[in-house]
N, CA, C and O atoms as a Tinker XYZ file with bonds, in Angstrom:
   224  protein
     1  N      1.922000  109.471000  -65.073000    73     2
     2  CA     2.322000  108.232000  -64.470000    64     1     3
     3  C      3.048000  108.449000  -63.137000    63     2     4     5
     4  O      3.080000  107.521000  -62.329000    81     3
     5  N      3.622000  109.600000  -62.868000    73     3     6
     6  CA     4.292000  109.769000  -61.580000    64     5     7
     7  C      3.357000  109.551000  -60.384000    63     6     8     9
     8  O      3.792000  109.037000  -59.353000    81     7
     9  N      2.087000  109.932000  -60.508000    73     7    10
    10  CA     1.177000  109.740000  -59.373000    64     9    11
    11  C      0.889000  108.260000  -59.137000    63    10    12    13
    12  O      0.711000  107.841000  -57.993000    81    11
    13  N      0.840000  107.472000  -60.196000    73    11    14
    14  CA     0.631000  106.030000  -60.038000    64    13    15
    15  C      1.854000  105.400000  -59.379000    63    14    16    17
    16  O      1.720000  104.569000  -58.481000    81    15
    17  N      3.044000  105.793000  -59.823000    73    15    18
    18  CA     4.276000  105.270000  -59.221000    64    17    19
    19  C      4.339000  105.638000  -57.748000    63    18    20    21
    20  O      4.703000  104.801000  -56.922000    81    19
    21  N      3.996000  106.861000  -57.403000    73    19    22
    22  CA     4.016000  107.287000  -56.001000    64    21    23
    23  C      3.043000  106.458000  -55.174000    63    22    24    25
    24  O      3.355000  106.078000  -54.046000    81    23
    25  N      1.861000  106.175000  -55.728000    73    23    26
    26  CA     0.864000  105.371000  -55.011000    64    25    27
    27  C      1.444000  104.006000  -54.674000    63    26    28    29
    28  O      1.315000  103.547000  -53.539000    81    27
    29  N      2.079000  103.348000  -55.638000    73    27    30
    30  CA     2.687000  102.043000  -55.395000    64    29    31
    31  C      3.813000  102.149000  -54.366000    63    30    32    33
    32  O      3.884000  101.340000  -53.442000    81    31
    33  N      4.678000  103.127000  -54.518000    73    31    34
    34  CA     5.850000  103.247000  -53.658000    64    33    35
    35  C      5.475000  103.576000  -52.216000    63    34    36    37
    36  O      6.187000  103.185000  -51.291000    81    35
    37  N      4.376000  104.285000  -52.012000    73    35    38
    38  CA     3.890000  104.570000  -50.660000    64    37    39
    39  C      3.337000  103.323000  -49.983000    63    38    40    41
    40  O      3.140000  103.318000  -48.768000    81    39
    41  N      3.085000  102.272000  -50.747000    73    39    42
    42  CA     2.486000  101.048000  -50.220000    64    41    43
    43  C      3.450000   99.863000  -50.210000    63    42    44    45
    44  O      3.019000   98.711000  -50.171000    81    43
    45  N      4.745000  100.142000  -50.245000    73    43    46
    46  CA     5.733000   99.090000  -50.082000    64    45    47
    47  C      6.281000   98.478000  -51.356000    63    46    48    49
    48  O      7.000000   97.480000  -51.300000    81    47
    49  N      5.952000   99.060000  -52.512000    73    47    50
    50  CA     6.475000   98.557000  -53.778000    64    49    51
    51  C      7.711000   99.356000  -54.165000    63    50    52    53
    52  O      7.777000  100.567000  -53.953000    81    51
    53  N      8.678000   98.668000  -54.728000    73    51    54
    54  CA     9.909000   99.301000  -55.189000    64    53    55
    55  C      9.884000   99.379000  -56.719000    63    54    56    57
    56  O      9.585000   98.397000  -57.399000    81    55
    57  N     10.200000  100.557000  -57.241000    73    55    58
    58  CA    10.193000  100.748000  -58.687000    64    57    59
    59  C     11.355000   99.995000  -59.319000    63    58    60    61
    60  O     12.509000  100.176000  -58.931000    81    59
    61  N     11.042000   99.150000  -60.293000    73    59    62
    62  CA    12.062000   98.401000  -61.033000    64    61    63
    63  C     12.377000   99.097000  -62.354000    63    62    64    65
    64  O     13.538000   99.233000  -62.739000    81    63
    65  N     11.321000   99.534000  -63.038000    73    63    66
    66  CA    11.509000  100.133000  -64.366000    64    65    67
    67  C     10.245000  100.881000  -64.773000    63    66    68    69
    68  O      9.136000  100.437000  -64.474000    81    67
    69  N     10.403000  102.008000  -65.449000    73    67    70
    70  CA     9.272000  102.785000  -65.979000    64    69    71
    71  C      9.708000  103.364000  -67.318000    63    70    72    73
    72  O     10.857000  103.774000  -67.479000    81    71
    73  N      8.780000  103.397000  -68.283000    73    71    74
    74  CA     9.103000  103.979000  -69.589000    64    73    75
    75  C      9.467000  105.452000  -69.440000    63    74    76    77
    76  O      9.108000  106.104000  -68.460000    81    75
    77  N     10.175000  105.949000  -70.417000    73    75    78
    78  CA    10.574000  107.351000  -70.418000    64    77    79
    79  C      9.351000  108.250000  -70.562000    63    78    80    81
    80  O      8.388000  107.870000  -71.228000    81    79
    81  N      9.369000  109.442000  -69.946000    73    79    82
    82  CA     8.190000  110.328000  -69.954000    64    81    83
    83  C      7.741000  110.790000  -71.338000    63    82    84    85
    84  O      6.573000  111.138000  -71.511000    81    83
    85  N      8.632000  110.805000  -72.325000    73    83    86
    86  CA     8.232000  111.295000  -73.650000    64    85    87
    87  C      7.331000  110.326000  -74.412000    63    86    88    89
    88  O      6.756000  110.704000  -75.433000    81    87
    89  N      7.197000  109.092000  -73.943000    73    87    90
    90  CA     6.305000  108.139000  -74.597000    64    89    91
    91  C      4.850000  108.490000  -74.308000    63    90    92    93
    92  O      4.520000  108.962000  -73.220000    81    91
    93  N      3.998000  108.259000  -75.275000    73    91    94
    94  CA     2.587000  108.618000  -75.140000    64    93    95
    95  C      1.891000  107.784000  -74.063000    63    94    96    97
    96  O      1.077000  108.305000  -73.300000    81    95
    97  N      2.208000  106.503000  -74.003000    73    95    98
    98  CA     1.639000  105.631000  -72.979000    64    97    99
    99  C      2.769000  105.086000  -72.122000    63    98   100   101
   100  O      3.868000  104.831000  -72.615000    81    99
   101  N      2.494000  104.912000  -70.848000    73    99   102
   102  CA     3.538000  104.471000  -69.944000    64   101   103
   103  C      3.336000  103.041000  -69.468000    63   102   104   105
   104  O      2.212000  102.550000  -69.360000    81   103
   105  N      4.444000  102.397000  -69.190000    73   103   106
   106  CA     4.448000  101.050000  -68.628000    64   105   107
   107  C      5.481000  101.048000  -67.505000    63   106   108   109
   108  O      6.561000  101.625000  -67.634000    81   107
   109  N      5.133000  100.397000  -66.413000    73   107   110
   110  CA     6.064000  100.342000  -65.300000    64   109   111
   111  C      6.055000   98.986000  -64.629000    63   110   112   113
   112  O      5.114000   98.205000  -64.770000    81   111
   113  N      7.121000   98.723000  -63.897000    73   111   114
   114  CA     7.247000   97.481000  -63.143000    64   113   115
   115  C      7.632000   97.844000  -61.711000    63   114   116   117
   116  O      8.624000   98.534000  -61.476000    81   115
   117  N      6.838000   97.372000  -60.771000    73   115   118
   118  CA     7.140000   97.543000  -59.350000    64   117   119
   119  C      7.157000   96.171000  -58.696000    63   118   120   121
   120  O      6.431000   95.269000  -59.112000    81   119
   121  N      7.985000   96.015000  -57.673000    73   119   122
   122  CA     8.069000   94.748000  -56.948000    64   121   123
   123  C      7.739000   95.010000  -55.476000    63   122   124   125
   124  O      8.280000   95.925000  -54.854000    81   123
   125  N      6.832000   94.179000  -54.934000    73   123   126
   126  CA     6.436000   94.330000  -53.540000    64   125   127
   127  C      7.545000   93.825000  -52.630000    63   126   128   129
   128  O      7.951000   92.668000  -52.735000    81   127
   129  N      8.040000   94.676000  -51.740000    73   127   130
   130  CA     9.178000   94.338000  -50.883000    64   129   131
   131  C      8.789000   94.139000  -49.413000    63   130   132   133
   132  O      9.637000   93.778000  -48.597000    81   131
   133  N      7.541000   94.365000  -49.075000    73   131   134
   134  CA     7.097000   94.218000  -47.688000    64   133   135
   135  C      6.664000   92.785000  -47.413000    63   134   136   137
   136  O      6.633000   91.952000  -48.319000    81   135
   137  N      6.332000   92.505000  -46.169000    73   135   138
   138  CA     5.826000   91.186000  -45.807000    64   137   139
   139  C      4.376000   91.083000  -46.286000    63   138   140   141
   140  O      3.561000   91.935000  -45.934000    81   139
   141  N      4.033000   90.068000  -47.076000    73   139   142
   142  CA     2.664000   89.958000  -47.584000    64   141   143
   143  C      1.679000   89.637000  -46.460000    63   142   144   145
   144  O      2.013000   88.953000  -45.493000    81   143
   145  N      0.468000   90.145000  -46.614000    73   143   146
   146  CA    -0.607000   89.891000  -45.659000    64   145   147
   147  C     -1.616000   88.983000  -46.354000    63   146   148   149
   148  O     -2.115000   89.328000  -47.425000    81   147
   149  N     -1.930000   87.817000  -45.758000    73   147   150
   150  CA    -2.895000   86.921000  -46.402000    64   149   151
   151  C     -4.275000   87.575000  -46.533000    63   150   152   153
   152  O     -4.710000   88.314000  -45.650000    81   151
   153  N     -4.942000   87.296000  -47.631000    73   151   154
   154  CA    -6.300000   87.802000  -47.829000    64   153   155
   155  C     -7.283000   86.969000  -47.027000    63   154   156   157
   156  O     -7.110000   85.762000  -46.863000    81   155
   157  N     -8.302000   87.622000  -46.538000    73   155   158
   158  CA    -9.374000   86.918000  -45.845000    64   157   159
   159  C    -10.224000   86.180000  -46.874000    63   158   160   161
   160  O    -10.358000   86.633000  -48.011000    81   159
   161  N    -10.786000   85.067000  -46.485000    73   159   162
   162  CA   -11.649000   84.297000  -47.363000    64   161   163
   163  C    -12.791000   85.183000  -47.866000    63   162   164   165
   164  O    -13.456000   85.853000  -47.076000    81   163
   165  N    -13.014000   85.183000  -49.163000    73   163   166
   166  CA   -14.086000   85.980000  -49.759000    64   165   167
   167  C    -13.683000   87.388000  -50.162000    63   166   168   169
   168  O    -14.519000   88.145000  -50.653000    81   167
   169  N    -12.422000   87.758000  -49.967000    73   167   170
   170  CA   -11.958000   89.090000  -50.347000    64   169   171
   171  C    -11.947000   89.216000  -51.866000    63   170   172   173
   172  O    -11.405000   88.355000  -52.558000    81   171
   173  N    -12.537000   90.276000  -52.382000    73   171   174
   174  CA   -12.546000   90.526000  -53.824000    64   173   175
   175  C    -11.296000   91.312000  -54.193000    63   174   176   177
   176  O    -11.007000   92.350000  -53.596000    81   175
   177  N    -10.564000   90.819000  -55.170000    73   175   178
   178  CA    -9.342000   91.475000  -55.603000    64   177   179
   179  C     -9.599000   92.304000  -56.866000    63   178   180   181
   180  O     -9.080000   93.413000  -56.991000    81   179
   181  N    -10.389000   91.779000  -57.792000    73   179   182
   182  CA   -10.686000   92.468000  -59.045000    64   181   183
   183  C    -12.187000   92.510000  -59.275000    63   182   184   185
   184  O    -12.919000   91.616000  -58.850000    81   183
   185  N    -12.633000   93.559000  -59.952000    73   183   186
   186  CA   -14.017000   93.650000  -60.414000    64   185   187
   187  C    -13.958000   93.912000  -61.911000    63   186   188   189
   188  O    -13.438000   94.939000  -62.348000    81   187
   189  N    -14.484000   92.997000  -62.681000    73   187   190
   190  CA   -14.463000   93.130000  -64.130000    64   189   191
   191  C    -15.792000   93.701000  -64.607000    63   190   192   193
   192  O    -16.853000   93.355000  -64.087000    81   191
   193  N    -15.720000   94.578000  -65.603000    73   191   194
   194  CA   -16.925000   95.161000  -66.182000    64   193   195
   195  C    -16.940000   94.858000  -67.670000    63   194   196   197
   196  O    -15.896000   94.584000  -68.263000    81   195
   197  N    -18.123000   94.906000  -68.276000    73   195   198
   198  CA   -18.248000   94.653000  -69.705000    64   197   199
   199  C    -18.087000   95.913000  -70.512000    63   198   200   201
   200  O    -18.055000   97.017000  -69.969000    81   199
   201  N    -17.986000   95.742000  -71.809000    73   199   202
   202  CA   -17.842000   96.881000  -72.715000    64   201   203
   203  C    -19.022000   97.822000  -72.634000    63   202   204   205
   204  O    -18.866000   99.025000  -72.843000    81   203
   205  N    -20.205000   97.300000  -72.334000    73   203   206
   206  CA   -21.378000   98.165000  -72.233000    64   205   207
   207  C    -21.180000   99.241000  -71.159000    63   206   208   209
   208  O    -21.650000  100.366000  -71.327000    81   207
   209  N    -20.511000   98.922000  -70.091000    73   207   210
   210  CA   -20.252000   99.903000  -69.023000    64   209   211
   211  C    -19.073000  100.812000  -69.369000    63   210   212   213
   212  O    -19.047000  101.978000  -68.975000    81   211
   213  N    -18.106000  100.278000  -70.100000    73   211   214
   214  CA   -16.938000  101.087000  -70.454000    64   213   215
   215  C    -17.286000  102.162000  -71.480000    63   214   216   217
   216  O    -16.702000  103.246000  -71.465000    81   215
   217  N    -18.211000  101.875000  -72.351000    73   215   218
   218  CA   -18.582000  102.839000  -73.395000    64   217   219
   219  C    -19.485000  103.949000  -72.870000    63   218   220   221
   220  O    -19.589000  104.998000  -73.507000    81   219
   221  N    -20.123000  103.757000  -71.763000    73   219   222
   222  CA   -21.063000  104.754000  -71.228000    64   221   223
   223  C    -20.369000  106.002000  -70.734000    63   222   224
   224  O    -21.027000  106.927000  -70.258000    81   223
């Protein structure tokens, strides 16, 4: 999880809370502290896939 936290922090997010490293799965909270940039019309934010692609 440290690499994910670093990725967020390099992009203007401030770490609020992260689970302790001894936990098997990690959860974290980051808050964006920079000035937001509006998205252009038609910008895709998420791409969802079905289970058929996840199982492959």
